[in-house]
PQR file with spaces between the fields and no chain letter, atoms N, CA, C, O and H, PARSE charges and radii, in Angstrom:
ATOM       1  N    MET     1     -23.959   -5.708    2.482 -0.4000 1.5000
ATOM       2  CA   MET     1     -23.102   -4.713    2.630 -0.0000 2.0000
ATOM       3  C    MET     1     -22.256   -4.557    1.426  0.5500 1.7000
ATOM       4  O    MET     1     -21.703   -5.586    1.039 -0.5500 1.4000
ATOM       5  N    THR     2     -22.050   -3.474    0.762 -0.4000 1.5000
ATOM       6  CA   THR     2     -21.206   -3.251   -0.399 -0.0000 2.0000
ATOM       7  C    THR     2     -19.958   -2.685   -0.169  0.5500 1.7000
ATOM       8  O    THR     2     -19.961   -1.693    0.560 -0.5500 1.4000
ATOM       9  H    THR     2     -22.499   -2.638    1.076  0.4000 1.0000
ATOM      10  N    ASP     3     -18.955   -3.044   -0.582 -0.4000 1.5000
ATOM      11  CA   ASP     3     -17.534   -2.419   -0.385 -0.0000 2.0000
ATOM      12  C    ASP     3     -17.337   -1.356   -1.305  0.5500 1.7000
ATOM      13  O    ASP     3     -17.515   -1.466   -2.518 -0.5500 1.4000
ATOM      14  H    ASP     3     -18.952   -3.850   -1.174  0.4000 1.0000
ATOM      15  N    GLN     4     -16.979   -0.356   -0.738 -0.4000 1.5000
ATOM      16  CA   GLN     4     -16.855    0.916   -1.634 -0.0000 2.0000
ATOM      17  C    GLN     4     -15.282    0.799   -2.132  0.5500 1.7000
ATOM      18  O    GLN     4     -14.342    0.568   -1.371 -0.5500 1.4000
ATOM      19  H    GLN     4     -16.835   -0.266    0.248  0.4000 1.0000
ATOM      20  N    PRO     5     -15.195    0.973   -3.341 -0.5600 1.5000
ATOM      21  CA   PRO     5     -13.665    0.792   -3.894  0.2800 2.0000
ATOM      22  C    PRO     5     -12.981    1.766   -3.261  0.5500 1.7000
ATOM      23  O    PRO     5     -13.617    2.796   -3.038 -0.5500 1.4000
ATOM      24  N    THR     6     -11.705    1.711   -2.865 -0.4000 1.5000
ATOM      25  CA   THR     6     -10.773    2.751   -2.101 -0.0000 2.0000
ATOM      26  C    THR     6     -10.049    3.280   -3.304  0.5500 1.7000
ATOM      27  O    THR     6      -9.357    2.521   -3.983 -0.5500 1.4000
ATOM      28  H    THR     6     -11.189    0.874   -3.046  0.4000 1.0000
ATOM      29  N    PRO     7     -10.184    4.577   -3.601 -0.5600 1.5000
ATOM      30  CA   PRO     7      -9.360    5.119   -4.622  0.2800 2.0000
ATOM      31  C    PRO     7      -7.938    5.168   -4.205  0.5500 1.7000
ATOM      32  O    PRO     7      -7.485    5.915   -3.338 -0.5500 1.4000
ATOM      33  N    ILE     8      -7.280    4.305   -4.902 -0.4000 1.5000
ATOM      34  CA   ILE     8      -5.793    4.055   -4.518 -0.0000 2.0000
ATOM      35  C    ILE     8      -4.844    4.142   -5.968  0.5500 1.7000
ATOM      36  O    ILE     8      -5.361    3.830   -7.041 -0.5500 1.4000
ATOM      37  H    ILE     8      -7.648    3.698   -5.607  0.4000 1.0000
ATOM      38  N    ALA     9      -3.690    4.509   -5.902 -0.4000 1.5000
ATOM      39  CA   ALA     9      -2.923    4.416   -7.000 -0.0000 2.0000
ATOM      40  C    ALA     9      -1.620    3.726   -6.696  0.5500 1.7000
ATOM      41  O    ALA     9      -1.215    3.550   -5.546 -0.5500 1.4000
ATOM      42  H    ALA     9      -3.270    4.762   -5.030  0.4000 1.0000
ATOM      43  N    VAL    10      -0.973    3.340   -7.799 -0.4000 1.5000
ATOM      44  CA   VAL    10       0.519    2.573   -7.902 -0.0000 2.0000
ATOM      45  C    VAL    10       1.392    3.753   -7.338  0.5500 1.7000
ATOM      46  O    VAL    10       1.120    4.908   -7.665 -0.5500 1.4000
ATOM      47  H    VAL    10      -1.301    3.483   -8.733  0.4000 1.0000
ATOM      48  N    GLY    11       2.348    3.496   -6.564 -0.4000 1.5000
ATOM      49  CA   GLY    11       3.117    4.555   -6.025 -0.0000 2.0000
ATOM      50  C    GLY    11       2.751    5.332   -4.806  0.5500 1.7000
ATOM      51  O    GLY    11       3.523    6.097   -4.228 -0.5500 1.4000
ATOM      52  H    GLY    11       2.568    2.558   -6.298  0.4000 1.0000
ATOM      53  N    GLU    12       1.515    5.082   -4.454 -0.4000 1.5000
ATOM      54  CA   GLU    12       1.060    5.727   -2.981 -0.0000 2.0000
ATOM      55  C    GLU    12       1.637    4.847   -2.156  0.5500 1.7000
ATOM      56  O    GLU    12       1.872    3.660   -2.381 -0.5500 1.4000
ATOM      57  H    GLU    12       0.888    4.461   -4.924  0.4000 1.0000
ATOM      58  N    ARG    13       1.953    5.743   -0.777 -0.4000 1.5000
ATOM      59  CA   ARG    13       2.471    5.120    0.278 -0.0000 2.0000
ATOM      60  C    ARG    13       1.469    5.285    1.397  0.5500 1.7000
ATOM      61  O    ARG    13       1.016    6.397    1.672 -0.5500 1.4000
ATOM      62  H    ARG    13       1.762    6.707   -0.595  0.4000 1.0000
ATOM      63  N    VAL    14       1.050    3.972    2.171 -0.4000 1.5000
ATOM      64  CA   VAL    14       0.082    3.847    3.170 -0.0000 2.0000
ATOM      65  C    VAL    14       0.511    3.344    4.352  0.5500 1.7000
ATOM      66  O    VAL    14       1.576    2.731    4.427 -0.5500 1.4000
ATOM      67  H    VAL    14       1.418    3.070    1.947  0.4000 1.0000
ATOM      68  N    GLN    15      -0.246    3.544    5.352 -0.4000 1.5000
ATOM      69  CA   GLN    15       0.138    3.101    6.940 -0.0000 2.0000
ATOM      70  C    GLN    15      -0.877    1.974    7.099  0.5500 1.7000
ATOM      71  O    GLN    15      -2.032    2.240    6.767 -0.5500 1.4000
ATOM      72  H    GLN    15      -1.112    4.041    5.291  0.4000 1.0000
ATOM      73  N    LEU    16      -0.649    0.943    7.488 -0.4000 1.5000
ATOM      74  CA   LEU    16      -1.555   -0.244    7.866 -0.0000 2.0000
ATOM      75  C    LEU    16      -1.772   -0.221    9.481  0.5500 1.7000
ATOM      76  O    LEU    16      -0.991    0.300   10.276 -0.5500 1.4000
ATOM      77  H    LEU    16       0.289    0.727    7.758  0.4000 1.0000
ATOM      78  N    ARG    17      -2.807   -0.791    9.759 -0.4000 1.5000
ATOM      79  CA   ARG    17      -2.910   -0.884   11.270 -0.0000 2.0000
ATOM      80  C    ARG    17      -1.959   -1.781   12.015  0.5500 1.7000
ATOM      81  O    ARG    17      -1.483   -1.290   13.038 -0.5500 1.4000
ATOM      82  H    ARG    17      -3.442   -1.214    9.113  0.4000 1.0000
ATOM      83  N    LYS    18      -1.592   -3.001   11.698 -0.4000 1.5000
ATOM      84  CA   LYS    18      -0.644   -3.763   12.230 -0.0000 2.0000
ATOM      85  C    LYS    18       0.694   -3.626   11.644  0.5500 1.7000
ATOM      86  O    LYS    18       0.907   -3.370   10.459 -0.5500 1.4000
ATOM      87  H    LYS    18      -1.979   -3.400   10.867  0.4000 1.0000
ATOM      88  N    GLN    19       1.469   -3.789   12.434 -0.4000 1.5000
ATOM      89  CA   GLN    19       3.230   -3.678   12.127 -0.0000 2.0000
ATOM      90  C    GLN    19       3.496   -4.941   11.599  0.5500 1.7000
ATOM      91  O    GLN    19       3.091   -6.011   12.053 -0.5500 1.4000
ATOM      92  H    GLN    19       1.297   -3.996   13.397  0.4000 1.0000
ATOM      93  N    HIS    20       4.365   -4.723   10.381 -0.4000 1.5000
ATOM      94  CA   HIS    20       4.938   -6.116    9.917 -0.0000 2.0000
ATOM      95  C    HIS    20       5.885   -6.623   10.739  0.5500 1.7000
ATOM      96  O    HIS    20       6.464   -5.772   11.416 -0.5500 1.4000
ATOM      97  H    HIS    20       4.694   -3.854   10.012  0.4000 1.0000
ATOM      98  N    PRO    21       6.235   -7.793   10.896 -0.5600 1.5000
ATOM      99  CA   PRO    21       7.157   -8.610   11.891  0.2800 2.0000
ATOM     100  C    PRO    21       8.514   -7.691   11.862  0.5500 1.7000
ATOM     101  O    PRO    21       9.128   -7.457   12.902 -0.5500 1.4000
ATOM     102  N    CYS    22       8.873   -7.260   10.768 -0.4000 1.5000
ATOM     103  CA   CYS    22      10.214   -6.433   10.814 -0.0000 2.0000
ATOM     104  C    CYS    22      10.065   -4.957   11.549  0.5500 1.7000
ATOM     105  O    CYS    22      11.035   -4.218   11.716 -0.5500 1.4000
ATOM     106  H    CYS    22       8.373   -7.450    9.923  0.4000 1.0000
ATOM     107  N    GLY    23       8.853   -4.659   11.925 -0.4000 1.5000
ATOM     108  CA   GLY    23       8.694   -3.470   12.667 -0.0000 2.0000
ATOM     109  C    GLY    23       8.150   -2.420   11.962  0.5500 1.7000
ATOM     110  O    GLY    23       7.719   -1.440   12.569 -0.5500 1.4000
ATOM     111  H    GLY    23       8.065   -5.259   11.790  0.4000 1.0000
ATOM     112  N    GLY    24       8.106   -2.507   10.560 -0.4000 1.5000
ATOM     113  CA   GLY    24       7.500   -1.412    9.792 -0.0000 2.0000
ATOM     114  C    GLY    24       6.005   -1.531    9.671  0.5500 1.7000
ATOM     115  O    GLY    24       5.370   -2.575    9.820 -0.5500 1.4000
ATOM     116  H    GLY    24       8.456   -3.303   10.067  0.4000 1.0000
ATOM     117  N    ASP    25       5.523   -0.368    9.389 -0.4000 1.5000
ATOM     118  CA   ASP    25       4.054   -0.085    9.143 -0.0000 2.0000
ATOM     119  C    ASP    25       3.669    0.580    7.995  0.5500 1.7000
ATOM     120  O    ASP    25       2.498    0.852    7.725 -0.5500 1.4000
ATOM     121  H    ASP    25       6.039    0.480    9.268  0.4000 1.0000
ATOM     122  N    VAL    26       4.684    0.863    7.273 -0.4000 1.5000
ATOM     123  CA   VAL    26       4.725    1.897    5.964 -0.0000 2.0000
ATOM     124  C    VAL    26       4.925    1.002    4.791  0.5500 1.7000
ATOM     125  O    VAL    26       5.906    0.264    4.686 -0.5500 1.4000
ATOM     126  H    VAL    26       5.635    0.643    7.492  0.4000 1.0000
ATOM     127  N    TRP    27       3.752    1.105    3.712 -0.4000 1.5000
ATOM     128  CA   TRP    27       3.904    0.203    2.646 -0.0000 2.0000
ATOM     129  C    TRP    27       3.679    1.211    1.377  0.5500 1.7000
ATOM     130  O    TRP    27       2.965    2.211    1.442 -0.5500 1.4000
ATOM     131  H    TRP    27       2.955    1.704    3.797  0.4000 1.0000
ATOM     132  N    GLU    28       4.436    0.774    0.152 -0.4000 1.5000
ATOM     133  CA   GLU    28       4.163    1.517   -1.022 -0.0000 2.0000
ATOM     134  C    GLU    28       3.323    0.546   -1.957  0.5500 1.7000
ATOM     135  O    GLU    28       3.767   -0.594   -2.094 -0.5500 1.4000
ATOM     136  H    GLU    28       5.017   -0.039    0.099  0.4000 1.0000
ATOM     137  N    VAL    29       2.095    0.910   -2.643 -0.4000 1.5000
ATOM     138  CA   VAL    29       1.334    0.230   -3.411 -0.0000 2.0000
ATOM     139  C    VAL    29       1.854    0.116   -4.834  0.5500 1.7000
ATOM     140  O    VAL    29       1.948    1.112   -5.551 -0.5500 1.4000
ATOM     141  H    VAL    29       1.735    1.836   -2.532  0.4000 1.0000
ATOM     142  N    VAL    30       2.230   -1.236   -5.287 -0.4000 1.5000
ATOM     143  CA   VAL    30       3.129   -1.369   -6.528 -0.0000 2.0000
ATOM     144  C    VAL    30       2.034   -2.390   -7.499  0.5500 1.7000
ATOM     145  O    VAL    30       2.342   -2.771   -8.628 -0.5500 1.4000
ATOM     146  H    VAL    30       2.154   -2.046   -4.705  0.4000 1.0000
ATOM     147  N    ARG    31       0.956   -2.673   -6.940 -0.4000 1.5000
ATOM     148  CA   ARG    31       0.008   -3.317   -8.001 -0.0000 2.0000
ATOM     149  C    ARG    31      -1.529   -3.060   -7.769  0.5500 1.7000
ATOM     150  O    ARG    31      -2.003   -3.041   -6.633 -0.5500 1.4000
ATOM     151  H    ARG    31       0.706   -2.363   -6.023  0.4000 1.0000
ATOM     152  N    ILE    32      -2.116   -2.907   -8.656 -0.4000 1.5000
ATOM     153  CA   ILE    32      -3.790   -2.642   -8.461 -0.0000 2.0000
ATOM     154  C    ILE    32      -4.328   -3.612   -9.379  0.5500 1.7000
ATOM     155  O    ILE    32      -3.899   -3.816  -10.515 -0.5500 1.4000
ATOM     156  H    ILE    32      -1.731   -2.922   -9.579  0.4000 1.0000
ATOM     157  N    GLY    33      -5.326   -4.219   -8.802 -0.4000 1.5000
ATOM     158  CA   GLY    33      -6.336   -5.127   -9.608 -0.0000 2.0000
ATOM     159  C    GLY    33      -7.369   -5.793   -8.740  0.5500 1.7000
ATOM     160  O    GLY    33      -7.937   -5.099   -7.897 -0.5500 1.4000
ATOM     161  H    GLY    33      -5.674   -4.053   -7.879  0.4000 1.0000
ATOM     162  N    ALA    34      -7.644   -6.947   -8.848 -0.4000 1.5000
ATOM     163  CA   ALA    34      -8.376   -7.817   -7.898 -0.0000 2.0000
ATOM     164  C    ALA    34      -7.635   -7.692   -6.625  0.5500 1.7000
ATOM     165  O    ALA    34      -8.218   -7.294   -5.617 -0.5500 1.4000
ATOM     166  H    ALA    34      -7.183   -7.511   -9.533  0.4000 1.0000
ATOM     167  N    ASP    35      -6.374   -8.011   -6.615 -0.4000 1.5000
ATOM     168  CA   ASP    35      -5.683   -7.673   -5.443 -0.0000 2.0000
ATOM     169  C    ASP    35      -4.788   -6.543   -5.160  0.5500 1.7000
ATOM     170  O    ASP    35      -4.361   -5.958   -6.155 -0.5500 1.4000
ATOM     171  H    ASP    35      -5.901   -8.334   -7.434  0.4000 1.0000
ATOM     172  N    ILE    36      -4.435   -6.138   -4.072 -0.4000 1.5000
ATOM     173  CA   ILE    36      -3.497   -4.841   -3.973 -0.0000 2.0000
ATOM     174  C    ILE    36      -2.094   -5.352   -3.682  0.5500 1.7000
ATOM     175  O    ILE    36      -1.961   -6.127   -2.735 -0.5500 1.4000
ATOM     176  H    ILE    36      -4.782   -6.613   -3.263  0.4000 1.0000
ATOM     177  N    GLY    37      -1.147   -5.035   -4.325 -0.4000 1.5000
ATOM     178  CA   GLY    37       0.379   -5.403   -4.140 -0.0000 2.0000
ATOM     179  C    GLY    37       1.189   -4.610   -3.386  0.5500 1.7000
ATOM     180  O    GLY    37       1.560   -3.574   -3.938 -0.5500 1.4000
ATOM     181  H    GLY    37      -1.254   -4.405   -5.094  0.4000 1.0000
ATOM     182  N    LEU    38       1.589   -4.827   -2.202 -0.4000 1.5000
ATOM     183  CA   LEU    38       2.501   -3.729   -1.575 -0.0000 2.0000
ATOM     184  C    LEU    38       3.884   -4.389   -1.055  0.5500 1.7000
ATOM     185  O    LEU    38       4.168   -5.568   -0.846 -0.5500 1.4000
ATOM     186  H    LEU    38       1.288   -5.669   -1.754  0.4000 1.0000
ATOM     187  N    VAL    39       4.602   -3.264   -0.929 -0.4000 1.5000
ATOM     188  CA   VAL    39       6.047   -3.594   -0.799 -0.0000 2.0000
ATOM     189  C    VAL    39       6.369   -2.948    0.714  0.5500 1.7000
ATOM     190  O    VAL    39       6.129   -1.748    0.847 -0.5500 1.4000
ATOM     191  H    VAL    39       4.372   -2.306   -1.098  0.4000 1.0000
ATOM     192  N    CYS    40       6.793   -3.536    1.624 -0.4000 1.5000
ATOM     193  CA   CYS    40       7.177   -2.964    3.043 -0.0000 2.0000
ATOM     194  C    CYS    40       8.317   -2.014    2.675  0.5500 1.7000
ATOM     195  O    CYS    40       9.151   -2.484    1.901 -0.5500 1.4000
ATOM     196  H    CYS    40       6.989   -4.510    1.517  0.4000 1.0000
ATOM     197  N    LEU    41       8.470   -0.948    3.032 -0.4000 1.5000
ATOM     198  CA   LEU    41       9.568    0.123    3.011 -0.0000 2.0000
ATOM     199  C    LEU    41      10.683   -0.039    4.100  0.5500 1.7000
ATOM     200  O    LEU    41      11.626    0.751    4.152 -0.5500 1.4000
ATOM     201  H    LEU    41       7.793   -0.567    3.661  0.4000 1.0000
ATOM     202  N    THR    42      10.546   -1.075    4.956 -0.4000 1.5000
ATOM     203  CA   THR    42      11.262   -1.151    5.837 -0.0000 2.0000
ATOM     204  C    THR    42      12.297   -2.371    5.358  0.5500 1.7000
ATOM     205  O    THR    42      13.517   -2.205    5.348 -0.5500 1.4000
ATOM     206  H    THR    42       9.780   -1.717    4.914  0.4000 1.0000
ATOM     207  N    CYS    43      11.749   -3.428    5.024 -0.4000 1.5000
ATOM     208  CA   CYS    43      12.364   -4.659    4.767 -0.0000 2.0000
ATOM     209  C    CYS    43      12.402   -5.158    3.302  0.5500 1.7000
ATOM     210  O    CYS    43      13.189   -5.999    2.868 -0.5500 1.4000
ATOM     211  H    CYS    43      10.758   -3.563    5.032  0.4000 1.0000
ATOM     212  N    GLY    44      11.454   -4.529    2.617 -0.4000 1.5000
ATOM     213  CA   GLY    44      11.370   -4.889    1.024 -0.0000 2.0000
ATOM     214  C    GLY    44      10.339   -6.048    0.900  0.5500 1.7000
ATOM     215  O    GLY    44       9.856   -6.198   -0.223 -0.5500 1.4000
ATOM     216  H    GLY    44      10.815   -3.846    2.970  0.4000 1.0000
ATOM     217  N    ARG    45       9.907   -6.939    1.943 -0.4000 1.5000
ATOM     218  CA   ARG    45       9.045   -7.762    1.708 -0.0000 2.0000
ATOM     219  C    ARG    45       7.532   -7.408    0.594  0.5500 1.7000
ATOM     220  O    ARG    45       6.845   -6.397    0.737 -0.5500 1.4000
ATOM     221  H    ARG    45      10.300   -6.817    2.855  0.4000 1.0000
ATOM     222  N    ARG    46       7.337   -8.201   -0.190 -0.4000 1.5000
ATOM     223  CA   ARG    46       6.134   -8.080   -1.001 -0.0000 2.0000
ATOM     224  C    ARG    46       4.971   -8.818   -0.657  0.5500 1.7000
ATOM     225  O    ARG    46       5.076  -10.036   -0.512 -0.5500 1.4000
ATOM     226  H    ARG    46       7.895   -9.022   -0.306  0.4000 1.0000
ATOM     227  N    ILE    47       3.761   -8.194   -0.491 -0.4000 1.5000
ATOM     228  CA   ILE    47       2.624   -8.918   -0.243 -0.0000 2.0000
ATOM     229  C    ILE    47       1.300   -8.526   -1.120  0.5500 1.7000
ATOM     230  O    ILE    47       1.229   -7.438   -1.691 -0.5500 1.4000
ATOM     231  H    ILE    47       3.676   -7.204   -0.608  0.4000 1.0000
ATOM     232  N    LEU    48       0.309   -9.455   -1.178 -0.4000 1.5000
ATOM     233  CA   LEU    48      -0.785   -9.140   -1.811 -0.0000 2.0000
ATOM     234  C    LEU    48      -2.010   -9.343   -0.851  0.5500 1.7000
ATOM     235  O    LEU    48      -2.202  -10.351   -0.171 -0.5500 1.4000
ATOM     236  H    LEU    48       0.366  -10.339   -0.714  0.4000 1.0000
ATOM     237  N    LEU    49      -2.860   -8.159   -0.907 -0.4000 1.5000
ATOM     238  CA   LEU    49      -3.929   -8.490   -0.091 -0.0000 2.0000
ATOM     239  C    LEU    49      -5.295   -8.110   -0.885  0.5500 1.7000
ATOM     240  O    LEU    49      -5.391   -7.051   -1.505 -0.5500 1.4000
ATOM     241  H    LEU    49      -2.704   -7.340   -1.460  0.4000 1.0000
ATOM     242  N    ASP    50      -6.201   -8.936   -0.822 -0.4000 1.5000
ATOM     243  CA   ASP    50      -7.631   -8.586   -1.553 -0.0000 2.0000
ATOM     244  C    ASP    50      -8.033   -7.206   -1.176  0.5500 1.7000
ATOM     245  O    ASP    50      -7.533   -6.678   -0.182 -0.5500 1.4000
ATOM     246  H    ASP    50      -6.123   -9.796   -0.318  0.4000 1.0000
ATOM     247  N    ARG    51      -8.985   -6.541   -1.979 -0.4000 1.5000
ATOM     248  CA   ARG    51      -9.352   -5.339   -1.723 -0.0000 2.0000
ATOM     249  C    ARG    51     -10.230   -5.031   -0.461  0.5500 1.7000
ATOM     250  O    ARG    51     -10.373   -3.891   -0.019 -0.5500 1.4000
ATOM     251  H    ARG    51      -9.390   -6.970   -2.786  0.4000 1.0000
ATOM     252  N    ARG    52     -10.801   -6.144    0.074 -0.4000 1.5000
ATOM     253  CA   ARG    52     -11.651   -6.015    1.335 -0.0000 2.0000
ATOM     254  C    ARG    52     -10.700   -5.981    2.531  0.5500 1.7000
ATOM     255  O    ARG    52     -10.862   -5.268    3.521 -0.5500 1.4000
ATOM     256  H    ARG    52     -10.685   -7.070   -0.285  0.4000 1.0000
ATOM     257  N    THR    53      -9.534   -6.962    2.296 -0.4000 1.5000
ATOM     258  CA   THR    53      -8.639   -7.106    3.668 -0.0000 2.0000
ATOM     259  C    THR    53      -7.741   -5.752    3.641  0.5500 1.7000
ATOM     260  O    THR    53      -7.338   -5.247    4.689 -0.5500 1.4000
ATOM     261  H    THR    53      -9.403   -7.541    1.492  0.4000 1.0000
ATOM     262  N    PHE    54      -7.483   -5.246    2.464 -0.4000 1.5000
ATOM     263  CA   PHE    54      -6.765   -4.019    2.287 -0.0000 2.0000
ATOM     264  C    PHE    54      -7.570   -2.691    2.972  0.5500 1.7000
ATOM     265  O    PHE    54      -7.030   -1.904    3.748 -0.5500 1.4000
ATOM     266  H    PHE    54      -7.811   -5.656    1.613  0.4000 1.0000
ATOM     267  N    ASN    55      -8.772   -2.626    2.583 -0.4000 1.5000
ATOM     268  CA   ASN    55      -9.653   -1.645    3.290 -0.0000 2.0000
ATOM     269  C    ASN    55      -9.783   -1.833    4.767  0.5500 1.7000
ATOM     270  O    ASN    55      -9.884   -0.852    5.503 -0.5500 1.4000
ATOM     271  H    ASN    55      -9.210   -3.266    1.952  0.4000 1.0000
ATOM     272  N    LYS    56      -9.785   -3.108    5.249 -0.4000 1.5000
ATOM     273  CA   LYS    56     -10.018   -3.139    6.586 -0.0000 2.0000
ATOM     274  C    LYS    56      -8.766   -2.698    7.270  0.5500 1.7000
ATOM     275  O    LYS    56      -8.857   -1.994    8.276 -0.5500 1.4000
ATOM     276  H    LYS    56      -9.703   -3.905    4.651  0.4000 1.0000
ATOM     277  N    ARG    57      -7.450   -3.106    6.738 -0.4000 1.5000
ATOM     278  CA   ARG    57      -6.177   -2.855    7.346 -0.0000 2.0000
ATOM     279  C    ARG    57      -5.769   -1.307    7.267  0.5500 1.7000
ATOM     280  O    ARG    57      -5.038   -0.760    8.093 -0.5500 1.4000
ATOM     281  H    ARG    57      -7.376   -3.678    5.921  0.4000 1.0000
ATOM     282  N    LEU    58      -6.296   -0.735    6.253 -0.4000 1.5000
ATOM     283  CA   LEU    58      -5.743    0.861    6.000 -0.0000 2.0000
ATOM     284  C    LEU    58      -5.759    1.697    7.250  0.5500 1.7000
ATOM     285  O    LEU    58      -6.825    1.854    7.846 -0.5500 1.4000
ATOM     286  H    LEU    58      -6.889   -1.179    5.582  0.4000 1.0000
ATOM     287  N    LYS    59      -4.881    2.128    7.593 -0.4000 1.5000
ATOM     288  CA   LYS    59      -5.003    3.087    8.633 -0.0000 2.0000
ATOM     289  C    LYS    59      -4.957    4.636    8.166  0.5500 1.7000
ATOM     290  O    LYS    59      -5.683    5.491    8.674 -0.5500 1.4000
ATOM     291  H    LYS    59      -4.015    2.001    7.109  0.4000 1.0000
ATOM     292  N    ARG    60      -4.104    4.874    7.231 -0.4000 1.5000
ATOM     293  CA   ARG    60      -3.979    6.335    6.586 -0.0000 2.0000
ATOM     294  C    ARG    60      -2.952    6.165    5.348  0.5500 1.7000
ATOM     295  O    ARG    60      -2.039    5.354    5.193 -0.5500 1.4000
ATOM     296  H    ARG    60      -3.515    4.180    6.818  0.4000 1.0000
ATOM     297  N    ARG    61      -3.466    7.321    4.437 -0.4000 1.5000
ATOM     298  CA   ARG    61      -2.415    7.417    3.343 -0.0000 2.0000
ATOM     299  C    ARG    61      -1.495    8.488    3.591  0.5500 1.7000
ATOM     300  O    ARG    61      -1.858    9.572    4.049 -0.5500 1.4000
ATOM     301  H    ARG    61      -4.207    7.980    4.563  0.4000 1.0000
ATOM     302  N    LEU    62      -0.282    8.198    3.291 -0.4000 1.5000
ATOM     303  CA   LEU    62       1.066    9.068    3.731 -0.0000 2.0000
ATOM     304  C    LEU    62       1.352    9.866    2.608  0.5500 1.7000
ATOM     305  O    LEU    62       1.710   11.003    2.913 -0.5500 1.4000
ATOM     306  H    LEU    62       0.013    7.318    2.920  0.4000 1.0000
ATOM     307  N    SER    63       1.306    9.623    1.410 -0.4000 1.5000
ATOM     308  CA   SER    63       1.862   10.371    0.231 -0.0000 2.0000
ATOM     309  C    SER    63       1.138    9.895   -1.022  0.5500 1.7000
ATOM     310  O    SER    63       0.843    8.718   -1.226 -0.5500 1.4000
ATOM     311  H    SER    63       1.015    8.699    1.162  0.4000 1.0000
ATOM     312  N    ALA    64       0.872   10.932   -1.863 -0.4000 1.5000
ATOM     313  CA   ALA    64       0.341   10.535   -3.376 -0.0000 2.0000
ATOM     314  C    ALA    64       1.441    9.859   -3.829  0.5500 1.7000
ATOM     315  O    ALA    64       2.556    9.816   -3.309 -0.5500 1.4000
ATOM     316  H    ALA    64       1.112   11.889   -1.697  0.4000 1.0000
ATOM     317  N    PRO    65       0.938    9.176   -5.136 -0.5600 1.5000
ATOM     318  CA   PRO    65       1.949    8.633   -5.901  0.2800 2.0000
ATOM     319  C    PRO    65       2.795    9.848   -6.534  0.5500 1.7000
ATOM     320  O    PRO    65       2.398   10.988   -6.776 -0.5500 1.4000
ATOM     321  N    GLN    66       4.197    9.236   -6.755 -0.4000 1.5000
ATOM     322  CA   GLN    66       5.305    9.952   -7.362 -0.0000 2.0000
ATOM     323  C    GLN    66       4.837   10.314   -9.016  0.5500 1.7000
ATOM     324  O    GLN    66       4.128    9.564   -9.687 -0.5500 1.4000
ATOM     325  H    GLN    66       4.520    8.310   -6.559  0.4000 1.0000
ATOM     326  N    THR    67       5.313   11.424   -9.422 -0.4000 1.5000
ATOM     327  CA   THR    67       4.870   11.616  -10.967 -0.0000 2.0000
ATOM     328  C    THR    67       6.126   10.995  -11.701  0.5500 1.7000
ATOM     329  O    THR    67       7.187   10.869  -11.090 -0.5500 1.4000
ATOM     330  H    THR    67       5.889   12.033   -8.877  0.4000 1.0000
ATOM     331  N    PRO    68       5.991   10.618  -12.992 -0.5600 1.5000
ATOM     332  CA   PRO    68       6.821   10.092  -13.835  0.2800 2.0000
ATOM     333  C    PRO    68       8.194   10.862  -13.866  0.5500 1.7000
ATOM     334  O    PRO    68       9.268   10.260  -13.856 -0.5500 1.4000
ATOM     335  N    ASP    69       8.092   12.190  -13.904 -0.4000 1.5000
ATOM     336  CA   ASP    69       9.501   13.092  -13.989 -0.0000 2.0000
ATOM     337  C    ASP    69      10.315   13.141  -12.717  0.5500 1.7000
ATOM     338  O    ASP    69      11.443   13.633  -12.682 -0.5500 1.4000
ATOM     339  H    ASP    69       7.219   12.678  -13.913  0.4000 1.0000
ATOM     340  N    THR    70       9.696   12.608  -11.664 -0.4000 1.5000
ATOM     341  CA   THR    70      10.634   12.545  -10.370 -0.0000 2.0000
ATOM     342  C    THR    70      11.376   11.203  -10.318  0.5500 1.7000
ATOM     343  O    THR    70      10.798   10.146  -10.571 -0.5500 1.4000
ATOM     344  H    THR    70       8.780   12.208  -11.693  0.4000 1.0000
ATOM     345  N    PRO    71      12.537   11.265  -10.018 -0.5600 1.5000
ATOM     346  CA   PRO    71      13.286    9.943   -9.987  0.2800 2.0000
ATOM     347  C    PRO    71      12.747    9.130   -8.666  0.5500 1.7000
ATOM     348  O    PRO    71      12.432    9.697   -7.620 -0.5500 1.4000
ATOM     349  N    ARG    72      12.695    7.779   -8.869 -0.4000 1.5000
ATOM     350  CA   ARG    72      12.251    6.863   -7.757 -0.0000 2.0000
ATOM     351  C    ARG    72      13.122    6.263   -6.863  0.5500 1.7000
ATOM     352  O    ARG    72      13.986    5.559   -7.386 -0.5500 1.4000
ATOM     353  H    ARG    72      12.951    7.318   -9.719  0.4000 1.0000
ATOM     354  N    THR    73      13.128    6.349   -5.696 -0.4000 1.5000
ATOM     355  CA   THR    73      14.172    5.821   -4.765 -0.0000 2.0000
ATOM     356  C    THR    73      13.980    4.388   -4.608  0.5500 1.7000
ATOM     357  O    THR    73      12.830    4.039   -4.343 -0.5500 1.4000
ATOM     358  H    THR    73      12.427    6.921   -5.271  0.4000 1.0000
ATOM     359  N    PRO    74      14.819    3.535   -4.710 -0.5600 1.5000
ATOM     360  CA   PRO    74      14.779    2.175   -4.719  0.2800 2.0000
ATOM     361  C    PRO    74      14.364    1.856   -3.165  0.5500 1.7000
ATOM     362  O    PRO    74      14.230    0.692   -2.788 -0.5500 1.4000
């Protein structure tokens, strides 16, 4: 079985299937590569998931990445 690459972009917000221990389930993508880097929007925790795990845990996409001319909220 081959894994189809999920088209994902830095800055995109996603919801994962399981909640983080802080209670949040919304994450922002901060890194794309062999691993996907995510930041919890509730507590700020950073994690790395390999692509296969990310594809399994992805529930839905919440927003597209922000354009460079829009200010980014911390």
